N, C-alpha and C positions, 0 to 999 in steps of 0.2 A: 717806814713811813706808811700811814694808812690814809688813802684818799678815795676809798670805795664809794662813799656817799656822794661826794662832790663830783666824782667822775661818772658815776653810773645812775644815780637816783635823782639828784637835783643839785645844780650848781649853787655855790655859796651866794653868788650875785642874785639869782632868782629867789632864793630863800630870804635874803635881806630885803629885796624889793617887796615880796609878798607880805612880809611882816610889817614893813613900813606903811603899806596901804591899810593894814588891819589895825595895828596898835598905834594910832596917831595921837598927837598931842591934842587935837581938837575934839577927840572923843574919849579922852582919858577918864572922864567921869563914868564911862560905861564899864571899862575893864580894870582900871587901876584898883578900885576898892576890893575887887574880888581876888586880887593877888595877895592881899594881907601884908603888904610891905609898907614900912614907915621909916621916918628919919632915924639915922644913927644905927640902923641894922647892919650886921655883917651878912651879906647876901651871896649865895652861890646859885648860879644857873647851871643845871646839869643838861648837857647837850645844847650848848649855846649857839651852835652854827656860827654865823658871822658876827654875833654879838649885838644884834639890833635891840633886843629887849633890854639888855643891860645898859646900852647907850641911852635909851629912852628914860629908864628909871634913874640913871645918874643925873640926867638933865632936870628931871622933875624933883628928885630928892637928892640934892648934892651931898648930903652928909653920909649917905650909905657907903659901905665898903663893898664894891662891886667886883665879883669874881665869876669867871666862867670856865667851863671845861667841856671839851669835845674830843672824840676819838679821831676826827678827821683833821689832818694837818692843814689842808687848804682852808678849812673853816677858821682855824685858829690864826693862821697867817693873815687872813682877810680881817679878822676881828682886831688884831693888833694894829694893822695898818689903818683901819677906819678909826680906831680909838685915837691914834696919833693925829690923824687929820682933823678930828673933832676937838682935840685938845682936852680929852677927858682922862680921868684917873680910873681905869678899869684894868684888872689883871686877868690874863687868859693863859690856860695851860692845856696841853694835850694829855688826855687821860680817859679812863674807862668808867662809864657810869656805874658799873657793878663792882668797881674796885677803886674807890675814890682816894687820891693821894693826899688826904687831909687827916689830921688828928681827930680823935673823938671830941665831941662837945665843942665844936669850933664855930658854927654858924647859927644866927638867929632865924634865918629863913633859907630854905632851899626851894627852888622852883624849876619847872621844866615845861616845855611846850612840844607836843607831838613827839615824845621820846619813849614813853612807857609802852607804846604799842609795838616797839621793835626789840625789846629786851625782856628777859624773864622778870615779871613784876615783883616777885618777892625779893630777888637779889637787888633790884633797883630801889625798892622802898626801904629795905633793911640798911643799905649803905647810907641812905640819907638820914634815917633814924640815928645811926651811929654818929654821924658828923654834926648833927644838930645839938645845940645846947639843951639842957632840960627846960621845957617850956617853949622850945623852938617850934616853928611852923613849917610844914611842908605844903606846897601848892603844886598840884599836878594839873596841867592844862592839856586838854585833848580836843581837837576839832572833831565834831560829830558830823560826818559827811552826810548821813541820811537826813539830817536836819538842816543842811546847808543848801543854798541855791547857787548853782554853778553858772558861770558866764557862757554866753553863746556868741562867739565873734567870728568864727569861720566854720564852714561845713567840712568835716573830715571826709576824706576820700576813701574809697575802697582800698586804694594802694597804700594809704597811710595805715589803715587798720590791719592790712596784711603784714606790714612791716613790724607792727607790734606783736602780731600773732606769731611771727617767725623769730622773735627775739629770745625764745627759749626760756621764758619766764625767769629772767635774771633776778627780778626783785623777790620772787617767792623763794628762790634758792638761797637768797641772802637774808632770809627771815624778815623781809619787809612786811610790816603789820602782822607778823605771825602771832603776836600776843595781844591783839586787839580784844578788848573786853566790853561786855554790856555795861551800861551805866551803873546798875545796881551792884555789880561785882566789885566796884571800887570801894564801897563801904567795907566789905569783908576783907579785901586785900590789905587795906590800911590798918584795920583793927587787928588782923593777924600779926602785923609787924609791931604792934604796941601803941599805935597812934590813937589818941583820944579826940573827942569832940569833932568827929568827922562830919564834914558838911559838903554838900554838892549844890552848886549853883550853875546857871547857864546865862550867857549873854549872846545876842545875835548882833553882829557887826556888818554893816553894809560897806563892803570894801571895793565895790565897783558899781558906779551909777553915774556915768558921765553927763547924762541929761538932767540929773537932779538940780533943782534951782540952787541948793545950798553948796554945790560943788563948784569950786573956782575953775576957770579955764585951764590954769596950770595943772591942777589936780586931775581934771578930766583927761587931758592928754597924757598925763603920767599913767593913769589907769589903763588907757588903751594901749600905750606902748608896753606896759608891763605884760599885758595879755599876748601881745605880739612876741615878746621875749619867751614866754612860757611855751607858745606854739612852736617857735623855731627850736627851742631847746628840746622839745619832745622828739623831734626828728634826730637830733644829735644823740639823745639817749638811746633811741632805737638802734642807731648805728653802732654805738659803743657796746651795746648788749649783743648785737649780732651784725658784724661789719658787712655781711653779704646780703642783708635783707633789702637793700636798695642799691641800684646802680648809681653812678655819678649823675647820669642824665635824669633818673627818677628823683633823686634828691634835689637837684636844681629845679625841677618842675614843681615839686611840693613847696619848696621855699618861695618860689615865685607866686604860687597861689596864695600862700599865707600873706606875703607882702601886699599883693593886690587887695586882698580882703581887708587888711588893717589900714592900708592907705585910703581905701574907700570909706572906712569907718571914721577916720580922722577928718577927711574932707567933708563928710556929712555933718560932723560936729561943727566944723568951722563955718559951714553954710547955714547952720541953725536948723538942720533937719533932724527931727527927733526919731531916734531908734528905740529908746526906752529899754535897752538891755541892762540887766542888773544882776549882781551877784552878792551873796551874803554868806558869812561864815558864822556858824553857831559853835561857840567854844564852851566846853564844860570846865569848870574850875572845882577841883576836889581839894579840900584843905583838911588838915589834921594837926594835932599838937602832940609833941613829945611830952610824956609825963614828967612831973617835977621829981 
C-alpha cells in the first residue's frame, strides 16, 4: 500500500477541497474548453487524487466514460467513496502514471493536473501516448505558481518556519516538483513523444475572494474554512516529516493561533467588514494530439 502523498504531502480531503474551489460549475466556461473534453469520450485522468475533476466532468458531460488512476491508496479509496455518495459512474484504480495498466489505443482523452512536475516527463508522456487512440488528445494541466496570487489569512510565526526548516526536506527527498519545467519546455517534451498540434493556453481562476460581490455567503465561508484547513494541515505535515520539530505544547499554541486568526476572519465577514484578501491560480493547459 502506498500512501506517501496523502500522509506527507497533502491529504486527499484538502486536495479535493482546493480543486472544488478552483474548478467550479459556475466558472466552467473558463477552464472546461481548455481541457478539450467532449461528450462520449473515453477519458482517463492520470494522478486523479480524490477524483474531483472526474466528478465534475461526469456531471457536466454525462455520456463520457470516466476513469481515474493514482498511486496513493488513500486517494483512490476516497474517490470511490465520493463517487458512491454522488451516485456517479466513475471507475478508479491504483496504479503508476509511468506504467499504466491499460491496453494500447484505449482512450480518447488523457488529462492530468499538477502531476508531470513530480515524475520523469518522457515516461509520463509516452505512456499516455501509448494508451491514447490514434487522434486522441492529451491535456497536461500545471499550476504556474509564479503567476498565481496566494492568500494571506494568518501570519506565520518564527516557530512555524523553524518547524518546516527542521523537517529535513522530506518533499525534496521524495522528488516533489523535481521535474518542474519552464513553460516553453512542454512544446519539446510533447513533440519528442510524437504528439502533434501542441498548444499552450493559460487561464487565471479566482479561487479565494470572500468579499467579492459575486461570491455567495456560503461560498465565502467555504473559502475561509478551506484556508483554515490548509494552515492546520501544514502543521500536521511538518510533524509527520519530522515528529520532533514541535513539542505538544508548541503544536497546541500554533493551532490556537491559526484558529483565532480564522475565527476573526469569519467574524469580520459576518459583520460586513471588508478585508479584501484574494487568491488566484494561473493554470497552464498543454494539449497535443496523437497522430492518426
